[in-house]
C-alpha positions as CSV (number, residue, x, y, z in Angstrom):
1,X,110.4,89.2,71.8
2,X,106.5,88.8,72.3
3,X,107.4,85.6,74.1
4,X,110.3,86.8,76.1
5,X,107.4,89.5,77.2
6,X,105.0,87.0,77.8
7,X,107.4,85.0,80.2
8,X,107.9,87.7,82.3
9,X,104.4,88.6,82.3
10,X,103.8,85.3,83.9
11,X,106.3,85.3,86.3
12,X,105.3,88.5,87.9
13,X,101.8,87.4,87.9
14,X,103.0,84.5,89.9
15,X,104.7,86.7,92.3
16,X,101.8,89.4,92.3
17,X,99.4,86.2,93.2
18,X,102.1,84.8,95.7
19,X,102.0,88.2,97.4
20,X,98.1,88.5,97.4
21,X,98.3,85.1,99.7
22,X,101.0,86.5,101.6
23,X,98.8,89.7,102.2
24,X,96.4,87.6,104.5
25,X,93.4,89.8,103.2
26,X,95.3,92.9,102.7
27,X,96.1,92.7,106.5
28,X,100.0,92.8,105.8
29,X,100.8,96.1,104.6
30,X,104.0,95.1,102.6
31,X,102.6,91.9,100.7
32,X,99.7,94.0,99.8
33,X,101.4,97.0,98.4
34,X,103.8,94.4,97.0
35,X,101.2,92.8,95.2
36,X,99.6,96.0,93.3
37,X,103.2,96.7,92.1
38,X,103.8,93.2,91.0
39,X,100.8,92.9,89.0
40,X,101.2,95.9,87.4
41,X,104.6,95.0,85.9
42,X,102.4,92.0,84.5
43,X,100.0,94.0,83.1
44,X,102.0,95.8,81.5
45,X,104.5,93.3,80.2
46,X,101.5,91.5,79.1
47,X,100.2,94.5,77.1
48,X,103.7,95.0,75.1
49,X,103.6,91.1,74.5
50,X,100.1,91.7,72.8
51,X,101.9,93.9,70.2
52,X,103.8,90.6,68.8
53,X,101.3,87.5,69.9
54,X,97.2,87.3,69.4
55,X,95.5,88.5,72.2
56,X,93.3,85.2,72.6
57,X,96.8,83.0,72.6
58,X,98.6,85.0,75.1
59,X,95.9,85.7,77.5
60,X,95.1,82.0,77.4
61,X,99.0,81.2,78.0
62,X,99.3,83.8,80.6
63,X,96.6,82.5,82.3
64,X,97.0,78.9,81.8
65,X,100.7,78.7,82.9
66,X,99.8,81.1,85.7
67,X,97.1,78.7,86.8
68,X,99.7,75.6,87.0
69,X,102.7,77.6,88.5
70,X,100.3,79.1,91.3
71,X,99.1,75.8,92.3
72,X,102.6,74.7,92.7
73,X,103.5,77.4,94.7
74,X,100.2,76.7,96.9
75,X,101.4,72.9,97.4
76,X,104.8,73.9,98.0
77,X,105.2,77.1,100.0
78,X,101.6,77.0,101.4
79,X,100.9,73.4,102.3
80,X,98.0,73.7,100.2
81,X,96.4,70.2,98.9
82,X,97.0,68.7,95.4
83,X,95.6,65.2,94.4
84,X,95.7,63.2,91.1
85,X,92.7,64.6,89.8
86,X,94.3,68.1,90.1
87,X,97.0,66.9,88.5
88,X,95.2,65.1,85.7
89,X,93.1,68.7,85.1
90,X,96.9,70.7,85.1
91,X,97.9,68.3,82.5
92,X,95.4,69.2,80.3
93,X,95.9,72.9,80.5
94,X,99.7,72.3,79.7
95,X,98.6,70.3,76.9
96,X,96.6,73.2,76.0
97,X,99.0,75.6,76.2
98,X,101.5,73.9,74.1
99,X,99.1,73.4,71.4
100,X,98.3,77.3,71.3
101,X,101.9,78.0,71.2
102,X,102.7,75.5,68.4
103,X,99.5,76.7,66.3
104,X,100.3,80.4,66.9
105,X,101.9,82.1,64.0
106,X,102.0,85.7,65.9
107,X,101.0,88.8,64.2
């Protein structure tokens, strides 16, 4: 159950960060409001996930997977730059997330 909550928290964080970009520095009303709502859901789900998963593991996975996913969204949706060096560093993040998942026993 903890991992499902964490996955949902990550997806809401991804949507919240995408809304942040779409808000254009709080100049667009609905994306700005949506950002706060989505982050609220993300933090709430992360909080519940912490009842099943150690805080260090959960937060590292939440932030690491979020970094990788939002980088992909930036590249695809917002036409932001992406180069082989960035890919290499993101692969290290993915390896770290996998390692944390494999070494975690929850609580």
